[in-house]
N, C-alpha and C positions, 0 to 999 in steps of 0.2 A: 143800323149797322155799327160795327165795332172797328175802330182803327187799330192796326197792329204795330204802329211805330214804336210805342213805348215797350211793348213785349219784345220786339226784335232787339231794341237797344239794350234792354236789361239782360238778354241772353248772351250778349257779348259776341255776336257772330262776325265773321269776316266777309270779305267781298267775294263775288263769283267771277265768271268770265264773260266774254262778249256775247250779248244776247242775239247777235246776228249770225253767229256761227252755229251750224246745225249740230245737234248732239252736245252742246255745251251750255253752261249756265249763264244767265244774263250778268253783265258787268255794270257796276255802279258808275254813273257819271258824276261830274263834280257837284251838280245840284243835289243829286241823290245822297251823296256823302254828307252834305251839309244838313239835309233833312234827317239823315240817320243820326247825326250827332245832336239834333235839336231836342232838348228835353223840356222845353218851356211850353208844352201844350196844355190844353184844358184837361182837368181831371176827369170830367164826365165823359170824355172820349174813350176811356179805358174800362168803364163800368166795373166788371168783376175781375179784371186782370190787374189786381193790386198785389203783386208778389214779385220778389226779386228772383235772380237767376237760381240761387241755391234752392229756394222754395219750389221753383218750377221743376227743377230736376228731381228733387225729392218726391214731389207729388206725381210727376209723370211716371216714375218707376213704381209707384204704389198702385194698388188696384183702384183707388178712388181718384182717378185722373180728372182734374177739373176741366181740362180741355177736351171736350168730346167732339164728335163729328158735327153735331149741331152748332157748337161754338165756332168751329172752323168755318162752317158755311156762312156764318154771320160776319166774318172778317173782311176788311177792306185794306188794300195796300196802296201806297203812293206810286209804286212802280213795280215791275216784275222783279227787280233786284230785291226789294223787301220781301216779296213772296218767296224767292229763292232762299234767302238767308233764313227766313222763318222755317221753311220746310226742311232745310238742311239740319238746323239745330233740333227740330222736332224729331227727325229720323235718327239723329245721333243719340238722343236720350232714350228713344224707344228701342234702339238696337238694330237698325237696318240702314241701308244707304240708298240714295236716290240718283236718278239720272234724268237727262232731258228727254222729253218725248216730242210729240209733234208741235210745230209752230205754224200757224196759219196766217196768211195775209189777205187783205181785201184788195179791191181793184186799184186802190190808190197806193198800195205797197205798205200799208200800216198793219202792224201785228194786231190780230183780233183774238188770238187763241194761244195760250201756253199750257202745256201738259207736263207734269212731273210724275215719274213712275218709280216704283221700287226697282232697284238694280237687278232683281231676280225675275223681273217680268219677261215673258216670252220664253222661247226654247232655242237651243243651239241647232243650227242647220244640220241636217243629216249628212250632207256631203262632206262635212268636216269630221264627222264621226266614222264614216265609212271609207275614208281615204286610206288607200293601201300603202302607197309609197311615202309614208311620213318619215321624216328624219328626226323629229322631236317627239318626246312623250306627250300624250294628250294632257291638256290642262283639265283640272277637275271641273265637272259640270256644276254650275251655280244657277243657271236659269231653270226655273220650275213653274213658270206661268203665273207668277204672283199677280193678283188683280189690283193691288193697292195703287192709287193714283190721286193726284190733286190737279184740278184744272181751273185756270183763272181767265177772266175775260174783262175787257174794259167796260166801265160803267158810264155809258153815254159819252158826253163831251166834258165830263168833270176831270178827266185825267187820272182817275183812280181805277183800281182793279178790284174785282170781287171774286170770291170762290164760287164757281158754278157747279163743281162736282168734287166730292171728297169720299174716298173709299179707304177704310182703315183696317180691314180684316185681312191678315196675311194667311197664306196657305203653307207657311214654313215657320220654323222656330226662330224667334228673335235672339240676337246675340247678347251675352252678358256685357256689362259696361266695360270690362277690362279688355274685351276683344274688338270693340267698336272702332277704335282708332286705327285698326289695320285695314278697314274697308277703304276702297279707293276714294270715295267722295270725301271722307273725313281725314285722309292723308294729304295734307297740303303744306307745301313749302312757301312760306311768305316771302315777299320781295326782300325784306330785311335779312332773312336767313340766306337767301340766294346771294345777296350782296356780300354778306359775311363769308359765305363759302367761297365765292370767287376771289375775295381778297386773300384768303388763306391759301387757296390753290396757287395763286400767283407767286407765293414765296416757297412753293414746293411741298406743301403739306398734303398728304394723301387724304382721300375721301374718308377712309375709316377713322383716321386720326381727327379729322374735322368733325365727324359725327360724334366721337367720344368727347371732344371739347364742347360741343353744343349740349350734349347730355349733362356734362358737369355743370355748365352754366344754368341749365334748366332745373337741376336738382335731381336728376336721375333719368335713365333711359325711358322710363314709362311716362315721362312728361314731354318727350319729344314727339311732336305731331306728325312725324314722317319717318321713313326708314332710309337705310343706306341706298337701297335700290332706287328710291325716288331721287336721291342726289345724283346717282349715276345717270339716270334718265334725263335729268335737267342738263347735265354736262353734255350728254349726247345730243340733246336738242340744240344746244348752243353751237355745236360743231357741225350740225347737219344743214347749214345754210347752203342752199343751192344757188350758185352764181351770185352769192351775196357777200362772200368773204372779202374780195378786193374792194367792193363798194363800202363795206363796213370799215375796212382799213383806211380808205380815203376819207371817210367821215371823221375818223380819229385824227388823222393828220390835219384836216380842216379845223377840227376843234383845237388842235395845238396852235394853229395860227390865230385863232380868236382869243384863246385864254392866256397864252404865254407868248407875247410878241418878241421877247428877248431870247427865246429858246434857240431859234435858228441863228441868231446873232452870236450866241455862245459857241456854237460849232465853228462859225467863221472866225470868232475871236481866238479860239485855240489854234486853228490852222494858221492864222496870221502870225502868231508868235512862235509856234513849234512846227510849222509845216515845211521847214527847210529840208527835212528828210522824211520821205514817205515810204512806208512799207505796206504792201497789200498782198493778200493771198485769198484764194477761194476756199471756203469750207462747205462741206456737204452734209446732208442728212439733218438739216435744221428746220425742215418743214415737211408737211405731208405731200407736197407736190415734187419733192426732190429737186427743187430749183437751187442752183449754186448761189451762195451768199458771199459777196465780196466786201471785206471790211478794210477800210483805209485807216491806218493808225500811225502814230509817231511816238516820240518820247518828250515828256514835259520836263520842267526844270527840277523835278524831284527824281529824275531817272525812272519815271513811271510811265507805263503805256497809257496813251490817251487815244480816244477814237475820234476821228474827224468826220467820217461818213460811212454809210453802208449802201450796198446796191444788190438787187436781185436780178439775175439775168437768166433768160431761158436757155441760152447756150453760151459756151465759152469760145466764141469765134472772134476774129479780129475786129469785125464790125461792132460786136457787142462791147468789147473793151474800149474801142475808140469812142463810142457813144458815151460810155460811163465816164471816161476820163475827161471828155469835153464838158459833160454836165458838171463834173466836180470842179473843173476850172471855172465854169460859169458861176457856180454857186459861191466859190471862194474869191470872187472879185478879180479873177484873171491872174492870180498869183500862182506861178508854177513852182514846184519844188526844185531844189538844186541837186538832189540825189534821190534815186528810187531803188528799192531793194525788192527783188522778187525771187521766185524759185527757178527762174529760167524758162518758163513757159513761152513757147514761140508766139502765141497770140498776144500775150502781155508785152513781149519784147517789141514786136512790130507796132503795137498801139502806143507804147511809150515813145518810140522814135518819132511817131507821127504827131502826137499831141504835145509831149514834153521834149521837144527837140534839143533844148539846151541843158537838160538834166542828165547827169551821169547815172548810168544804169549799172548797178552792182548785183552780182549773182550770189545766191546764198551759199556760204561755205559748207554747210552741212550737206546740202544736196550734191555739191561737187565731190565731197569725200565719199558719199554713198555711191555716186556714179563711177568714181575711180575704183572702188572695191568691186563693183559689179563687172566693169569692163576689163580689168586687168587681173583681178582675183589673186593678188599677192600682197600680203600685209606690209612687207617692206616698201613696196611701191606706194601704197597709200600713205605710209609714214613720210616718205620723201616728198610726195606730192603735197602733203600738208605743210611740210617745212618750206617748200618753194612758195606756197600760197600765202602763208602767214608770217614768214620771217621778215624782220625789218631790215631789209638789205637794199642795195642799189640795183639798178637795172642790169648793169654788166654782170654782177654776181649772180643775179637770178638767171640770166641766160646761160651762164657757165654751169650752174647747178642743174638746170633743165636738160642741157645737152648730156651731162654726165648721167643723169637718171635714165634718159632714153637709151643711151648706149649700154648701160648696165642690164636693162631688162629687154632690149631689142624690140621696143614697141613704137619705133619712130614712124612706121607705116600704118599703125593702127588708126582707123578712121576717127574714133572718138578722141584720140590724142591730138590729131590734126585739128579737129573742130574746136577743142577746148583751148588749144594754143592760140588760135585766131581770136579768141575772146579774152585773152590774158589781161587786157586793160580793164576788164570788168570784174576780175577776181584777185589778181596778184597784188600784194601789198606794195611791191616795188613800183607798180604803175599807178596805183590809186592813192599813194601816200601824199598827203597834203589836201586831199578832198575831204570835206566835212561830212562825216557819217555818224556823228555822236556815238561812236563806238560800236555801231551795228555792223556785223558781218554776216549774220544769219537772219532768217525769218522766224527764229524760235519764239520771239515775242508774239508774232502772229499766231503760232501754234498754241502758245500759252493763252492768248486771248480767246482763241476758238474753244479751248477746254473750259475756260471760265464762262464763255457764252453758253456752253452746254449745261451749266447749272441753272440757266434762266430759260433757255429755249430747248424744246424737245422735238423729236422727229414727227410726232403726231399733230403738231401745231399748224394751224392755218396762217394765212397772211396777217389777219387781224391779231391773233395771239402772238405772232412773231414780232409785230411792230410794238405792241405794248410791253412785251417782256424784254425785247432788245433795249428799249428805253430804260427799263429798270436796271439792266446791266450797265448801261452808260451812267446812270445816276449813281450806281454803286461805285464805279471808278471815280466819279467826281467827288463823292463823299470822302473817299480815301484821300483824294488830292487836297481837299479842304482840311482834313485832319493833319496832313503833312505840312500844309501852310501854317497851321497853328503851332505845330511842334518846332518849325523853323523860326518862328517869330517869338516864341515863348521860351525864355531862359537863354543861357549862354553855355556852349560846350566847354568842358574842362580842358584847358590847354595842356598838351602832353609833350611838346618838343622844347628844344632850347631856344628856338627862334620865336619868342612869344609875340613880338609885334607882327611878324608876317603871318603867323598862325591866327592871331586875333583878327587881322585884316580879312583873311579868308572866311573866318566865322561870321564876320559882319556882312560880307557880300554874298556868299554862296548859301544855298539851301543846305539843310543838314546832311542829306545824302551826298551831294556834290562836295561838300566840305570834307567829308570823310575820305574821299578819294584824293582831294587836294592835300590833306594832311599826310597821307601815305607817301605822296611824292616829296613832300617837305622833309619827311624823315629820311628818305633815301638820297637826298641831295648831298649828304655828308660823304657818300661814296664817290662823289665827283671831284676831280682835282682840276684846277685851272693851271694849265701849263704855261701860257703866255698871253700877253695882251698887246694887240697890234693897234696902235692909235692912228687914226686918220683925221681928216678935217672936222667932220661933224659926227663921227661915229668911232666906236671902238669894237674890235673883233676879239673875242675871248675864245681861245682854243681850250676845250675841255676834254677830259678823258676819265673814264671810269677807273676805279682803283684796280691796279694790276691788270688792266685790259688795254694794252697799247693799240689793239685793232679797233677799239671803240672810241673814236674821236669825233667831236661835233663842234661846230663853230656857232657862237652866240654873238649876234650883232646888237650893240647898244647904240641907238640913235639918240644922242644927248639932247638935242633941241626938243624933240617931241616926247622924250622919255619913253621910248618904245623899245621892246626887245623882240628879236626874231631869232629862231634857232633853225638850222638846216635839217634837223630831225623832223620838223614839221608836225610835231605832236600837237602844238597849239592849234594849228590849222586843221588837224584831223579830228581831234577830240574836244577842242575848246577849253582845255586846261593847260596851264604852264608846265613844261617838262622839267625834269630834274636839273638839266643843264642851265636853264634860265634861272631856276630857283637858286642854284649854286652861285651864279653871278650876282643875284640880288643879295645873297648873304655876304658875298665878298665886298659888295659896294655899300653894305650896311643900310639897306632900305628898311624902312619901318612899316611900309604898306605896299600893296600891289599896285602897279601902274594900271591905268584905265584900259590899255589895250590887252591886258591879261585877264580882265574880268569880262567874260562874254555875257551879254545881257540875258540870253536865254537860260543861263544857269543861275542867275542871281535871284534873290528873294523878290526883287522888284520887277520880275519879268512881265507880270500882268498888272502892275500897280496902276497904270493909267487906263486900264480897261476894266473897271470895277462894275459890278452889277449886283442887284439884290437877288438873293437866292429865293426862287419861287418853288411852289409845290410841283412835284413831278406827276401828280394825278391830273390827267387831262383827257380830253377825247370827246366822244359823243355823250348823249344823255345817260346811257347806262353806266358808263365809266364815272361820270360826275356823280351819279346817284350813289354808286358804291363808295366813292370818296366821302360824300356827305354822311352816309351811314356810319363809316368808320370814324369820322370826326365827332359825330354825335355820340357814338359809343364811348369815346374817350371822355367826354363830359359826363356821361352816365356813370362812369366809374367813380368820379368824385361824389356824385349824388348817392351812389350805393354805399360809399364809405360813411356818409353822414346818416343815411337811413338805417343802416345795420348796426349802428352803435359803435362803441369804443373798440379799438383794435387790441388793446392791451390784454383783454380777457381771451382773445382768440389765438394769440401766439403760443407756440409750443415752448414750454419751459423745461429747464433741466432739473427742476426741483423734484425730489422724490427719493433720491438715493439709489435708484436702480440703475446699474451700469449696463452698457451695451454688451451683448454676448461676444465671446472671443471667436474669431474665425477658426474653424476646424476643418480637417481633411475628411470629406464625406465618402470618398471612394475607397472602400476597404477600411479596416481598422487602423492600419498604419503601425509601423514598428514602435512608435512612441507610446501607443496605447496598450501594447501587450504587457502583461505582467512579467517581471524580471525572471521569475521562476520558470515560466513557460518557454522562454527562449533557449535556455541551456547554454552551454559554453560552445562558442563557435570554434570548430576544429579546422586546422590548417588543411588545405587541399592543394596538391601539386598540379600545376598547369601542364606539366609534361606527360606524366603517366596517369593522372586523374585519381591517384590514391590519396587517402587521408593520412594526416599525421606529419607531413613534411611539405616544404616548398620545393620549387624546381631547382633552387641553388644547392639543395642537399639531396636531390633525387639520385638514387643509386642507378637508375636507368638512363640518366642524362648522357648525351653524347660527349666525347672528349672535347677539350678546348680547341684542338686542331681543326675541328669542324667549322670553326668560324672563318677559317681561311678560304672556304669555298665561296664566300660572298664576293661580289664584284669589287675589284680594287677601286678605291677612291670613293665608293658610295655604299652606304649601309643604312638600312632603315631599321631603327630600333623601336619595337612595339611591345612593350612589356610594362607591367606595373609592379615588378619586383622591387624590393628595397635596394638590392644591389644588382648592378648589371655591368657587363664588360663589353666595351665597343672597341673593335680593332680597325684602324685605318692606317693607310700608308703614311709614313713620316720619315724624317731624317733621324739617323742614329745620334742621339745626344744623351749623355749620362746626366740626367737632371731629374728633379722631383719638385713639382710646383703644386701648391694648394691655394686655390682662389675660391673663397666663399664655401659653397657646399660641393665643389668639384675638386677631385684629386686627379692629377695627371702624373703618370709615370711612364718611362720609356723602357722598352725591352726589345728582344729579337724573337720573331716567330717564323719558323721554317725558312731561315736564311734571309728574311726580309726585314727591313727596318719598319717598325710599327710603333704606334702610340697607343698605350693602354689607358683608357679613360674609365675611372671608377665613379659611377654616378651615385652620390649619397642622397638620394631622394626617392620617395615612393610614388611620385606623381609623374613619372616619365611616360609620355604617350606620343607616338608619332614623331620621334626625334630623328632628324636627318643629319648625318655626318658626312661631309665631303672632304 
């Protein structure tokens, strides 16, 4: 007998599928793979099979095929996998495809019979051909009863398999070599290609583009062993998990816990430093189950949105939100935020009151303005409501403005007005001034985060895809944060104010984005005047006023022992940055640095200095995810190997040598006036816009109406729409004997039908849409 191990190895075949699955090819086990790669066997085992792959293909396509039916009947294989690989390659070079036939087992459950058939064996069932109510077009008939087959059986207890039956005569034409790769058996996507495709799909690259990329790397489309349809089928197979989506997502999260112990800690770390203000909102259409996704976010020390956690709930009930907030509190070590911002949803509001009882709940200003527009439908009311909501005023002034607004529009008894007034402590600046909200008054950052999330998560995604792609979105935000950390620590901003020491102190303490805001306040402090200084035992009270604004007075208290400053405008307490009034006092007292109480730790560069961690890879999860990660890492190393193997790069770079310049961009739609010969254009004749005749303009038109016709226009408003070189505009004015020339405009005064008018002579040819009032 003849062993086929060397033949199969030299033919460079791939692995098949699970041998225990009906209708599929046997799959190689680990031992079989080692045997397939073993080339250290005795030479006499191969007898006449001393040829390489190219010789085998060349001889197989010729009439003098050395591998005859008698030779195949002499072959032995170490396993059904070897037989499958051999017959697949044999069918490929011959021009047909194979499929799995019958597999028989004995009483002990061991396989004793494998059959491989030509894929055109048998016939299509008549019921599919005679079906009347078909909605799809018939597929072409490929079954023609081809008798070709190969059957293998075990050889005693030796563990080897021999060919017991081999039929090689087909009853149909064999395909040319260029068409063989389109047959289903020979169209295979390797695990490496699938991993490469999945990695590219994760960053939003479409299947056609991925296919083109693989073709470029392979050297052409004809070298790609599969089609785009095969790639779509594999994606569909991945998404077709029945009741396995959540389990797969749980495996990914369990893989997170095993591979990256600091990942969860990083979420808690962000919340510990920046979780004083929490904004959350529900977003929809982010998964194929239409389950709402709740994202909890805040603002970090770069004034950038950071994500603390996310949750998926089956319904937006009070019980669901209470459960989510309690789990958040449990995960974050029991720390509750000091302020929460939502869109005003009732379920959210009740849940916040129950779980975060000490947190102040602020309503989104944008949603309030939207509701004001819908309920009252008067633009002026919306404008006044906005002023009452956002104006930096005292409570008494707010109440006065609110009463005046209700009296003006007569909406005091409107149900929405009553309801929103009862919640005034959640939206009016007069009532929430002094509460720290890091400048947030709307959930627009949540909406922006949802839009950014849409770049990573799509509606057709399942739970598993959502988990992995959501983490990529968080990693993207963290990468931006690290870049901002670098920019804040590298280099020094150029000082732009006259108060160099105070400005430099801000540049040292604050991050780059926060420093920009601090510097703007430092520039505006020159508008503040210190009216008087009231000295007391351990403090001084400075009365400040904005320039020429006697109604804008604020008191700054300087506690000399602690070197602390407090202003009753409460901007420091609301935003965490010193106000212009405090900065004006610092300038007056000739401070060269900011006191400690004016540098909020959450805005400083050292906000997370004591909580450092090593940045780990974001690729984690179950075995398939780790496999894709390893394939990607290996491909990166292969690029360096390819650079060495393909020679020097100098000869492959495009050079500008040759002297041939790039073509000039031309207008391709029509010939264009610039391309017409001058003689073919002729002399452009004047055309009157009043009568349409040639030879004159409207200013010299004999059929033009008299000048008095201009008086029929509305007084005080005249629209001039002309491109004439000269035009006359008449508007009502005061009778003054004067003549003024300014630039290209000439103004003269006269009398028109008993009225005082101003005659404006426009000395320009480009007048269009001029409005004179």
